[in-house]
C-alpha positions as CSV (number, residue, x, y, z in Angstrom):
1,X,6.5,145.0,79.6
2,X,5.0,142.7,77.1
3,X,8.2,141.7,75.9
4,X,9.7,141.6,79.3
5,X,6.4,138.9,80.3
6,X,7.4,136.4,77.1
7,X,11.3,136.8,78.0
8,X,10.4,135.7,81.4
9,X,8.6,132.6,80.5
10,X,11.7,131.4,77.9
11,X,14.3,128.8,78.7
12,X,17.8,129.8,78.9
13,X,17.6,129.5,74.6
14,X,14.7,131.5,74.0
15,X,16.1,134.0,76.5
16,X,19.5,134.7,74.0
17,X,16.8,134.8,71.3
18,X,15.0,137.1,72.4
19,X,18.0,139.6,74.1
20,X,19.9,139.5,70.9
21,X,16.1,140.4,68.7
22,X,15.5,143.3,71.2
23,X,18.8,144.5,70.8
24,X,20.0,144.3,67.2
25,X,19.0,147.7,65.9
26,X,18.8,149.4,69.5
27,X,21.6,148.8,71.0
28,X,24.4,149.0,69.2
29,X,24.7,153.3,69.4
30,X,23.2,152.8,73.4
31,X,26.4,150.7,73.8
32,X,28.6,153.0,72.6
33,X,27.2,155.9,74.7
34,X,26.8,153.7,77.6
35,X,30.8,153.7,77.6
36,X,31.0,157.2,76.7
37,X,29.3,157.9,80.7
38,X,30.7,155.2,82.2
39,X,34.2,156.5,81.1
40,X,32.5,160.4,82.0
41,X,31.4,159.3,85.2
42,X,34.3,157.3,87.1
43,X,37.7,158.7,88.6
44,X,40.0,156.7,86.6
45,X,43.8,158.0,88.2
46,X,46.0,154.9,86.5
47,X,44.3,155.7,83.0
48,X,43.0,152.4,82.3
49,X,40.2,153.6,80.4
50,X,41.7,157.6,79.5
51,X,44.7,155.6,77.4
52,X,42.4,152.2,75.6
53,X,39.0,154.0,75.4
54,X,38.9,156.3,72.0
55,X,35.9,157.2,70.9
56,X,37.3,159.0,67.9
57,X,37.1,155.3,66.0
58,X,33.4,154.4,64.0
59,X,34.5,151.4,62.7
60,X,32.0,149.0,63.7
61,X,33.4,146.8,66.8
62,X,35.7,149.3,67.9
63,X,34.7,149.4,71.6
64,X,35.3,145.6,71.6
65,X,39.2,146.3,71.7
66,X,38.7,148.2,75.0
67,X,39.8,147.5,77.9
68,X,37.8,145.2,79.8
69,X,34.8,144.9,77.2
70,X,34.0,142.1,75.5
71,X,31.2,141.9,72.8
72,X,28.7,139.6,71.3
73,X,30.8,139.3,68.2
74,X,34.2,141.4,67.6
75,X,33.0,143.4,64.7
76,X,29.6,144.5,66.4
77,X,29.5,147.4,69.1
78,X,27.1,145.0,71.4
79,X,28.7,144.5,74.9
80,X,28.3,141.3,76.5
81,X,30.5,141.4,79.4
82,X,31.8,144.6,81.5
83,X,35.3,143.0,83.2
84,X,36.9,146.4,84.8
85,X,38.0,144.8,88.1
86,X,41.5,146.0,89.8
87,X,41.5,149.7,87.4
88,X,41.7,151.5,90.4
89,X,38.6,153.1,89.1
90,X,36.6,155.5,92.0
91,X,33.2,156.5,92.5
92,X,29.9,155.8,92.9
93,X,27.9,152.7,90.6
94,X,28.1,154.2,87.4
95,X,24.8,154.2,86.4
96,X,25.2,155.2,82.6
97,X,25.5,150.7,82.0
98,X,22.1,150.7,81.9
99,X,22.3,152.0,78.3
100,X,24.3,148.9,77.6
101,X,21.3,146.9,77.3
102,X,22.3,143.9,76.1
103,X,25.1,143.5,79.0
104,X,25.3,139.8,80.6
105,X,28.2,140.5,83.2
106,X,28.8,143.0,85.1
107,X,32.8,142.8,87.3
108,X,33.4,146.1,89.4
109,X,35.7,144.1,91.7
110,X,38.7,145.3,93.5
111,X,38.1,149.2,92.8
112,X,37.5,152.0,95.2
113,X,34.0,152.3,94.5
114,X,31.4,153.9,96.9
115,X,28.3,155.0,98.1
116,X,25.0,153.1,97.6
117,X,24.2,149.9,95.3
118,X,21.1,151.5,93.0
119,X,17.7,150.9,94.2
120,X,16.7,150.2,90.8
121,X,19.5,147.7,89.9
122,X,17.6,145.1,88.3
123,X,16.7,148.0,85.7
124,X,19.8,148.7,84.7
125,X,21.3,145.1,84.3
126,X,18.1,143.6,83.4
127,X,19.8,140.5,81.9
128,X,23.0,140.0,84.1
129,X,23.8,136.2,84.8
130,X,26.5,137.6,87.1
131,X,27.4,140.6,89.4
132,X,31.0,141.4,91.0
133,X,30.8,144.1,93.1
134,X,33.6,142.6,95.6
135,X,36.4,144.3,97.6
136,X,35.2,148.1,96.9
137,X,33.4,150.5,99.8
138,X,29.9,150.3,98.5
139,X,28.0,151.1,101.4
140,X,23.8,151.3,102.8
141,X,21.5,148.5,102.6
142,X,21.5,145.7,100.0
143,X,18.4,146.4,97.8
144,X,15.5,144.4,97.6
145,X,15.1,145.2,93.8
146,X,18.2,142.7,93.4
147,X,15.7,139.7,93.7
148,X,14.7,141.3,90.5
149,X,17.8,140.4,88.7
150,X,16.1,136.9,87.8
151,X,19.0,135.8,85.5
152,X,21.5,136.2,88.1
153,X,23.9,132.6,88.6
154,X,26.8,134.6,90.7
155,X,26.5,137.2,93.2
156,X,29.6,138.8,94.7
157,X,29.0,141.6,97.3
158,X,31.8,140.9,100.1
159,X,34.6,142.8,101.1
160,X,32.4,146.3,101.1
161,X,30.9,148.3,103.7
162,X,27.0,147.2,103.5
163,X,24.7,147.5,106.6
164,X,21.3,146.3,107.7
165,X,19.8,142.6,107.0
166,X,20.4,140.9,103.7
167,X,16.8,141.3,101.8
168,X,14.7,137.6,102.4
169,X,13.7,138.4,98.2
170,X,17.1,137.5,97.7
171,X,15.4,133.8,98.0
172,X,13.6,134.5,94.7
173,X,16.5,133.7,92.7
174,X,15.6,130.5,91.5
175,X,19.1,130.6,88.9
176,X,21.4,132.0,91.9
177,X,23.9,129.4,92.2
178,X,27.0,131.6,94.2
179,X,26.2,134.1,96.7
180,X,28.9,135.9,98.9
181,X,28.4,139.1,101.1
182,X,31.4,138.2,103.3
183,X,33.5,141.1,105.3
184,X,30.6,143.7,105.7
185,X,28.4,145.0,108.1
186,X,25.4,143.0,108.4
187,X,23.3,141.7,110.7
188,X,19.9,139.5,111.4
189,X,19.0,136.1,109.6
190,X,20.3,134.8,106.3
191,X,18.0,134.2,103.5
192,X,16.7,130.5,102.9
193,X,18.1,129.8,99.3
194,X,16.8,126.9,97.1
195,X,18.9,123.6,96.7
196,X,20.7,125.4,93.5
197,X,22.6,128.1,95.6
198,X,25.6,126.5,97.2
199,X,26.5,128.8,100.3
200,X,29.0,127.9,102.7
201,X,29.9,129.9,106.4
202,X,32.6,131.3,104.5
203,X,30.1,133.4,102.2
204,X,28.7,135.3,104.9
205,X,31.5,135.3,106.9
206,X,33.1,138.7,109.3
207,X,29.8,140.1,110.1
208,X,28.3,141.5,112.8
209,X,25.4,139.3,113.2
210,X,24.0,137.3,110.6
211,X,22.1,134.3,111.8
212,X,20.3,131.2,110.2
213,X,22.2,127.7,108.5
214,X,24.7,127.7,107.2
215,X,25.2,129.7,110.5
216,X,24.1,129.2,113.9
217,X,20.5,129.5,114.3
218,X,18.8,132.9,115.3
219,X,17.7,133.9,119.0
220,X,14.4,134.6,119.1
């Protein structure tokens, strides 16, 4: 908690320094376990992970050559981004991602994931600046806990089966620049995002009952 309080008050440079320093020793082994857990928890009918995520190698940086894995440095087993888009992956949200302690970007778009977005999503992707879960079959409500992912610049949840209201607390994401929930089952007022977040009506399109700027006003 003490480290988190210090990090949250830092600028971009300080954020990166704190993230690197707290992970440099601990993250290397946990990042390998992170990918092992992801591979074991998802269905991979097209064998993207089965063919390229080979853990028999023990050389430094070997996971950086896995399909969809970007590392902070090519010779260091520390995951920066996971880009697993359009791989035909199935299953629920892979919670093993929380072991990738220095992850800043997660893209699971255009797969066949289903089930809810985890209620504790902010503890799973604590330092993420981008999250793309679009074009899947995620269902249930958007977790209020997403508002604690305070470093998010981009959040895409469009083309799923999410229902209920969009949490008003998402307006607290002061760094957020882009946001889309189009093509879901959402209702109610949309959050009052700040001026840094550029949102058009298209980002809310094809939901049954959303209202509020930039959409028509809500009926009282």
